[in-house]
C-alpha positions as CSV (number, residue, x, y, z in Angstrom):
1,M,139.8,76.2,37.7
2,K,136.1,75.8,37.0
3,V,133.7,73.8,39.2
4,L,130.1,72.8,38.4
5,H,127.8,72.2,41.4
6,F,124.7,70.1,41.1
7,Y,121.8,69.8,43.5
8,K,118.0,69.6,43.4
9,T,117.4,73.2,44.3
10,Y,119.4,76.3,45.0
11,F,119.1,80.1,45.5
12,P,116.8,81.9,44.8
13,D,114.2,79.1,44.7
14,D,115.3,77.5,48.0
15,V,117.4,78.7,50.9
16,G,117.8,75.5,53.0
17,G,120.9,74.3,54.8
18,V,122.5,72.4,51.8
19,Q,121.9,75.4,49.5
20,Q,123.6,77.6,52.1
21,V,126.6,75.3,52.2
22,I,126.9,75.3,48.4
23,N,126.8,79.1,48.5
24,Q,129.5,79.4,51.2
25,V,131.8,76.9,49.3
26,I,131.4,78.9,46.1
27,R,132.0,82.3,47.7
28,G,134.9,81.0,49.7
29,T,136.8,79.1,46.9
30,E,136.4,82.2,44.7
31,N,139.2,83.7,46.8
32,F,141.5,81.0,45.5
33,G,140.6,81.7,41.9
34,V,137.9,79.0,41.5
35,S,135.0,79.9,39.2
36,S,131.8,78.1,40.0
37,E,128.4,77.6,38.5
38,V,125.4,75.8,39.8
39,L,122.9,73.6,38.0
40,A,119.6,73.0,39.9
41,L,116.0,72.2,39.3
42,S,113.1,74.7,39.7
43,P,109.4,74.1,39.6
44,S,108.9,77.4,37.8
45,A,112.1,77.9,35.8
46,V,111.0,80.7,33.5
47,E,114.6,82.0,33.3
48,R,117.3,79.5,32.2
49,T,120.1,81.3,34.1
50,V,120.2,83.8,36.9
51,V,123.1,85.4,38.8
52,V,123.4,84.8,42.6
53,D,126.2,86.4,44.6
54,G,128.3,86.8,41.4
55,H,128.0,83.2,40.1
56,Q,125.7,81.8,37.5
57,V,122.8,79.5,38.5
58,H,121.3,77.4,35.7
59,R,117.8,76.2,36.3
60,C,116.0,73.4,34.6
61,R,112.3,72.8,34.9
62,S,111.2,70.2,37.4
63,L,108.6,67.9,35.7
64,F,107.5,65.8,38.7
65,E,108.6,64.8,42.2
66,V,108.8,61.4,44.0
67,A,109.7,61.2,47.7
68,S,111.1,64.7,47.8
69,T,113.1,64.0,44.6
70,P,112.4,66.3,41.6
71,F,113.1,65.0,38.1
72,S,113.8,66.9,34.9
73,A,114.2,65.7,31.3
74,S,116.0,68.9,30.2
75,A,118.6,68.5,33.0
76,F,120.4,65.8,31.0
77,L,121.2,68.0,28.1
78,R,122.0,71.0,30.2
79,F,124.3,69.0,32.4
80,R,126.3,67.7,29.5
81,E,126.7,71.2,28.1
82,L,127.9,72.7,31.3
83,A,130.2,69.8,32.2
84,K,132.1,70.3,29.0
85,T,133.7,73.5,30.3
86,A,134.0,72.4,33.9
87,D,137.2,71.0,35.4
88,I,135.5,69.4,38.3
89,I,131.9,68.2,39.0
90,H,130.7,68.7,42.6
91,Y,127.6,66.8,43.6
92,H,125.6,67.2,46.8
93,F,124.1,64.0,48.3
94,P,121.4,62.8,48.9
95,Y,119.5,63.5,45.7
96,P,118.8,60.2,43.8
97,F,118.3,62.0,40.5
98,T,122.0,63.0,40.7
99,D,123.0,59.4,40.6
100,L,120.9,58.8,37.5
101,L,122.2,61.9,35.8
102,H,125.9,61.1,36.6
103,L,125.7,57.5,35.4
104,C,123.7,58.2,32.3
105,C,125.8,61.1,31.1
106,R,129.1,59.4,31.7
107,I,131.0,62.7,32.1
108,E,134.7,61.8,32.5
109,K,135.6,64.7,34.7
110,P,137.0,64.6,38.3
111,S,134.0,64.3,40.6
112,V,133.4,65.0,44.3
113,V,130.3,64.3,46.4
114,T,129.6,66.2,49.6
115,Y,127.7,63.7,51.6
116,H,125.3,65.8,53.7
117,S,123.1,63.0,55.1
118,D,122.1,59.4,54.9
119,I,118.6,58.7,53.6
120,V,116.6,58.1,56.8
121,K,112.9,58.5,56.2
122,Q,112.2,56.6,52.9
123,K,113.3,53.2,54.2
124,K,111.1,51.1,51.8
125,L,112.2,53.1,48.7
126,L,115.8,53.0,49.9
127,K,115.8,49.2,49.4
128,L,115.0,49.8,45.7
129,Y,117.4,52.7,45.4
130,R,120.4,51.2,47.2
131,P,122.0,49.5,44.1
132,L,121.9,52.8,42.2
133,Q,123.3,54.7,45.2
134,N,126.2,52.3,45.7
135,K,127.0,52.3,42.0
136,F,127.1,56.1,42.0
137,L,129.2,56.5,45.1
138,K,131.6,53.8,43.8
139,S,132.0,55.8,40.5
140,V,132.9,59.2,41.9
141,D,136.4,60.1,42.8
142,R,136.0,61.6,46.3
143,I,133.3,61.6,49.0
144,V,133.3,64.3,51.7
145,A,131.6,63.9,55.0
146,T,130.7,67.0,57.0
147,S,132.0,65.7,60.3
148,P,134.1,62.8,61.6
149,N,131.1,61.7,63.7
150,Y,129.0,61.1,60.6
151,L,131.8,59.4,58.7
152,K,132.2,57.0,61.7
153,T,128.5,56.2,62.1
154,S,127.1,56.1,58.6
155,N,126.4,52.6,57.4
156,V,126.7,53.8,53.8
157,L,130.0,55.5,54.2
158,K,131.7,52.6,55.9
159,D,131.9,50.9,52.5
160,F,133.7,53.9,50.9
161,R,136.2,54.9,53.6
162,E,139.2,54.6,51.1
163,K,137.9,57.6,49.1
164,A,136.2,59.5,52.0
165,S,137.5,62.5,53.9
166,V,136.1,65.1,56.3
167,I,135.5,68.8,55.6
168,P,133.3,70.4,58.3
169,I,130.7,72.9,57.2
170,G,131.9,76.4,57.8
171,L,130.0,79.8,58.1
172,D,131.2,83.3,57.2
173,K,130.1,85.5,60.1
174,D,130.8,88.6,58.0
175,S,128.2,87.5,55.5
176,Y,125.5,87.8,58.2
177,P,123.8,91.2,58.8
178,A,125.4,93.4,61.4
179,T,123.9,93.3,64.9
180,D,121.1,95.8,65.3
181,N,121.0,96.7,69.0
182,R,117.5,98.2,68.8
183,R,116.2,94.9,67.4
184,C,118.0,93.0,70.2
185,D,116.4,95.3,72.8
186,Y,113.0,94.7,71.2
187,W,113.2,91.0,71.6
188,R,114.6,91.2,75.1
189,D,111.7,93.6,76.0
190,L,109.3,91.0,74.6
191,F,110.7,87.8,76.1
192,G,113.0,89.0,78.9
193,E,116.7,89.3,79.4
194,R,117.1,85.5,79.1
195,F,115.4,83.1,76.9
196,F,116.1,79.8,75.1
197,L,116.0,79.9,71.3
198,F,115.4,77.3,68.5
199,V,116.0,78.2,64.9
200,G,115.1,75.9,62.0
201,V,112.6,74.5,59.6
202,L,109.8,72.8,61.7
203,R,110.3,69.2,60.5
204,Y,109.6,65.8,62.0
205,Y,113.2,65.1,63.0
206,K,113.8,68.4,64.8
207,G,112.5,67.0,68.1
208,L,110.3,70.0,68.9
209,H,107.6,67.7,70.3
210,I,110.2,66.6,72.8
211,L,111.0,70.2,73.7
212,I,107.4,70.9,74.3
213,E,107.0,68.0,76.7
214,A,110.2,69.1,78.5
215,A,108.7,72.6,78.9
216,V,105.7,71.5,81.0
217,N,105.7,73.5,84.3
218,S,108.8,75.4,83.3
219,I,109.1,79.1,83.9
220,Y,111.7,80.2,81.3
221,P,110.7,81.7,77.9
222,I,111.3,79.4,74.8
223,V,111.3,81.1,71.4
224,I,110.8,79.0,68.3
225,V,111.8,80.6,65.0
226,G,110.9,78.9,61.7
227,A,108.0,77.4,59.8
228,G,107.4,74.0,58.4
229,P,105.3,70.9,57.9
230,V,104.7,70.1,61.6
231,E,104.0,73.7,62.7
232,A,100.3,73.3,63.2
233,D,100.7,70.1,65.2
234,L,103.3,71.7,67.5
235,K,101.1,74.7,68.1
236,S,98.1,72.4,68.8
237,R,100.1,70.5,71.4
238,V,101.3,73.7,73.1
239,M,97.6,74.8,73.4
240,E,96.6,71.4,74.6
241,L,99.2,71.5,77.4
242,G,98.3,75.1,78.3
243,L,101.9,76.3,77.9
244,T,102.3,80.1,77.8
245,N,106.1,80.3,77.8
246,I,106.6,78.9,74.3
247,H,106.5,81.5,71.6
248,F,106.2,80.7,67.8
249,L,107.6,83.5,65.7
250,G,107.4,81.8,62.3
251,A,110.0,82.6,59.7
252,V,111.9,85.9,60.3
253,D,114.3,87.9,58.1
254,E,118.1,87.6,58.6
255,E,118.3,90.8,60.6
256,D,115.8,89.6,63.2
257,K,117.5,86.1,63.2
258,V,120.8,87.7,64.0
259,A,119.2,89.9,66.7
260,L,117.5,86.9,68.3
261,L,120.8,84.9,68.2
262,N,122.5,87.9,70.0
263,A,119.7,88.4,72.5
264,C,119.0,84.8,73.5
265,Y,120.6,83.2,76.5
266,A,121.1,79.7,75.0
267,L,120.5,77.8,71.7
268,I,118.5,74.7,72.0
269,F,118.5,72.1,69.3
270,P,116.6,68.9,70.2
271,S,116.8,67.0,66.9
272,H,116.5,63.3,67.7
273,L,117.0,61.5,64.3
274,R,120.0,61.1,62.0
275,S,118.2,63.2,59.4
276,E,119.8,66.0,61.3
277,A,123.3,65.4,59.8
278,F,125.0,68.5,61.0
279,G,123.0,71.4,62.4
280,I,123.6,74.8,60.8
281,S,121.5,76.6,63.4
282,L,123.4,74.9,66.2
283,L,126.7,76.2,64.6
284,E,125.1,79.7,64.3
285,G,124.5,79.6,68.1
286,A,128.2,78.7,68.6
287,M,129.2,81.5,66.2
288,Y,127.3,84.0,68.4
289,G,128.8,82.7,71.6
290,K,125.8,80.9,73.1
291,P,125.8,77.8,75.3
292,L,124.3,74.9,73.4
293,I,121.9,72.1,74.1
294,S,121.6,69.2,71.7
295,S,121.1,65.4,71.5
296,E,123.6,62.6,70.8
297,I,122.5,61.1,67.5
298,G,125.9,60.2,66.1
299,T,126.1,63.1,63.7
300,G,127.7,66.5,63.3
301,T,125.7,68.0,66.1
302,T,128.0,66.4,68.7
303,Y,131.0,67.6,66.7
304,I,129.8,71.2,67.1
305,N,128.6,70.8,70.7
306,I,131.0,69.0,73.1
307,H,129.3,67.9,76.3
308,D,130.1,70.0,79.4
309,E,132.5,72.1,77.3
310,T,130.4,74.1,74.8
311,G,127.1,73.1,76.2
312,L,125.1,70.0,77.2
313,V,124.4,66.9,75.2
314,V,121.5,64.7,76.2
315,P,120.1,61.4,75.0
316,P,117.7,61.7,72.0
317,S,113.9,61.6,72.5
318,D,114.4,62.0,76.3
319,S,112.3,65.0,77.5
320,S,113.3,64.5,81.1
321,S,117.0,64.8,80.3
322,L,116.3,67.8,78.0
323,R,114.5,69.4,80.9
324,S,117.3,68.8,83.3
325,A,119.8,70.4,80.8
326,M,117.6,73.5,80.5
327,D,117.2,73.7,84.2
328,F,120.9,73.4,84.7
329,L,121.8,76.2,82.3
330,W,119.0,78.4,83.6
331,T,120.3,78.2,87.2
332,N,124.0,78.3,86.4
333,S,124.4,81.4,84.3
334,Q,128.1,81.8,84.9
335,K,128.7,78.2,83.7
336,G,126.5,79.0,80.7
337,L,128.5,82.1,79.9
338,Q,131.8,80.1,80.0
339,M,130.3,77.4,77.7
340,G,129.2,80.1,75.2
341,E,132.7,81.5,75.1
342,R,134.1,78.0,74.4
343,A,131.5,77.4,71.8
344,E,132.5,80.6,70.0
345,A,136.2,79.7,70.3
346,R,135.5,76.3,68.7
347,Y,133.6,77.9,65.8
348,W,136.7,80.1,65.1
349,A,139.0,77.2,65.3
350,L,137.1,74.6,63.2
351,F,134.0,76.0,61.5
352,T,134.8,79.2,59.5
353,A,133.9,79.5,55.9
354,D,137.5,80.3,55.1
355,R,138.7,77.0,56.6
356,M,136.1,75.1,54.7
357,A,136.9,76.8,51.4
358,E,140.6,76.2,51.8
359,S,139.9,72.5,52.4
360,Y,137.8,72.2,49.3
361,Y,140.3,74.1,47.2
362,S,143.0,71.7,48.3
363,L,140.7,68.7,47.4
364,Y,140.0,70.2,44.0
365,Q,143.8,70.6,43.4
366,E,144.4,67.0,44.4
367,L,141.7,65.8,41.9
368,L,143.2,67.8,39.1
369,A,146.7,66.6,39.9
370,E,145.6,63.0,39.8
371,K,143.9,63.5,36.4
372,Q,147.2,64.9,35.0
373,R,149.1,61.9,36.3
374,Y,146.8,59.5,34.4
């Protein structure tokens, strides 16, 4: 079985959450005999094809970008060529250029869309795009939501329930670097035996401005890992408030990220908008047995983190409730330890890469069986 994945960017050009999911799906389904390739766009695609983790990545040059959507003229021809030898086409949504590519090329192969998120920010453009979006989603064979929460609350997916299913995102813990105790000790020496940790790209929907407001007059260390568009604004706000217990580390390598995940006391994830459709970093916190704090935004974050079981869930954009949750965990360490243990147990039960890969393989088989019947 051969599967062609298509998304706007991929390794090695981009290492975001969707790209990580694609990589985990490819590596996991390989164990079931699935051969996968990726077609993606690149702003500087000197090489047409590279090899990443044993699979081929075909890159087309991006000519221009509109509302975070890169476009490529060469992608049409390359997509047609690669689709000829593929058994299944696997798209990753949202990426409006995908819709155009799929409908224009008219490839009659079984198709599946992993629906990572609604389009939240570009509301005006969404009105123009919606007819194309609906036509695309209507034309594909299967749509996969990454959590039952998102399938239930998405205004888009409610119109396609008959072809939608849920496959939660899974992570392969063995693919992460081994824990380096010396690095863990380094971070504990720097921030103390207990500290709150945030990991992620510093974007508008991550709710870090809410975290900063919640931290006023607090005593516990808060470590923020990542870089991004709102980084300067966040640092400016911390300085304005005179907070000395919030520490910005910027981007760190995987070894230090694992060390910080091991060393921290709890993982805090204050995303307050539906743009946060799942929460890979939140799942990483569960994977490393940490109590979790997140907001109820009707997405996968509350499928990972169950209130008062694996951590605490607070209303979005509510700095007072967020502060109360942090205070509670800080003063109830035994409760926090128990929550962390349950968070890790939930990861092993629902969110492993093996479980995700097996589910996708079963879906691929269903699609091929349906094609043979007709």
